N, C-alpha and C positions, 0 to 999 in steps of 0.2 A: 152188307154187314151192318151198315148204319141203321137199317130197319130193325135188326135184332137188338142192337145196343139201345136204341131209343125206347123200344117197347119194354124191354126188361128193366131199364133204369126207371122208367115211369111207374111201372107196376110194383116193383119190389124195393126200390131204393137200396140196392145192395151195398154191402161193405166192400165187396170185390166183384168184379165182372171181367172175365177174360173170354174173348171170342177168337177162335182160331179158324182160318179158312183151310180146310183139308182137301180142297178140290184137286190139288196136284197129286195127291196119293191115289186118286181114282182114275188116272189116265188109262184108257182102254176099256173102261166100264161105261154103262149107260149113264148119261148126264155127266160125263167126265169133265173135269176142269172147272166146274162151278156148282154151287148149291150144296156143298158138303161142309158142315161146320161142327166144331166142338165148342160147347159153352160150359164154362165153370163159373157158377154164380154162388155167392155167399150172402145169405140174407136171413134175418130173424123170422121172416114169414114162413120159413120151412120147419120151424120148431114143432115137434110133436106130430109131424107128418111122415107117412111112409114114403119110400122111394117112388112108388107109383103115384101117390098123391102129389108129390113135388113135381114130377114130370107133367102131370095133368095141369098143374098150376102154370107151368112154363108155357105149355101149348095153348092154354086158355089166354094167357097174356099176349101171345103172338097173334091170336085171332086168325086173320086171313094170311097166315105165314106162307102158304103154298103159292100165293100170288107174288111173293117176294123172291121167287126163283130159288127156293130152298128145297133141295131134293132129300137131304139126310141131315139129321140133327142128333148129335151125341151130347147128352146133358149130364152134368155133374152138379147137382143142387145140394148145397150144404148149409148147415146152421153156422153161426160164428164159432161156436164151441167145437164143431167138427172140423173146421178148417185149420185149426192150430197144429 
């Protein structure tokens, strides 16, 4: 999880960044117990961007994220105005 936090902090300088490990919710599924995360990030960089563009920005910031044992990533990327 520190990999996610470091990469997203460096790239976006978010006003808020919450990362939740959802691995326990996937017991009995492939890759259960690890690699499932939910990210809620609030940053000005997402202004005037579509949801798809925001997700692409997050994936680009993570770069080699699959090497960090991430199987699934749920992203909520918001502008400061949207987070209120």
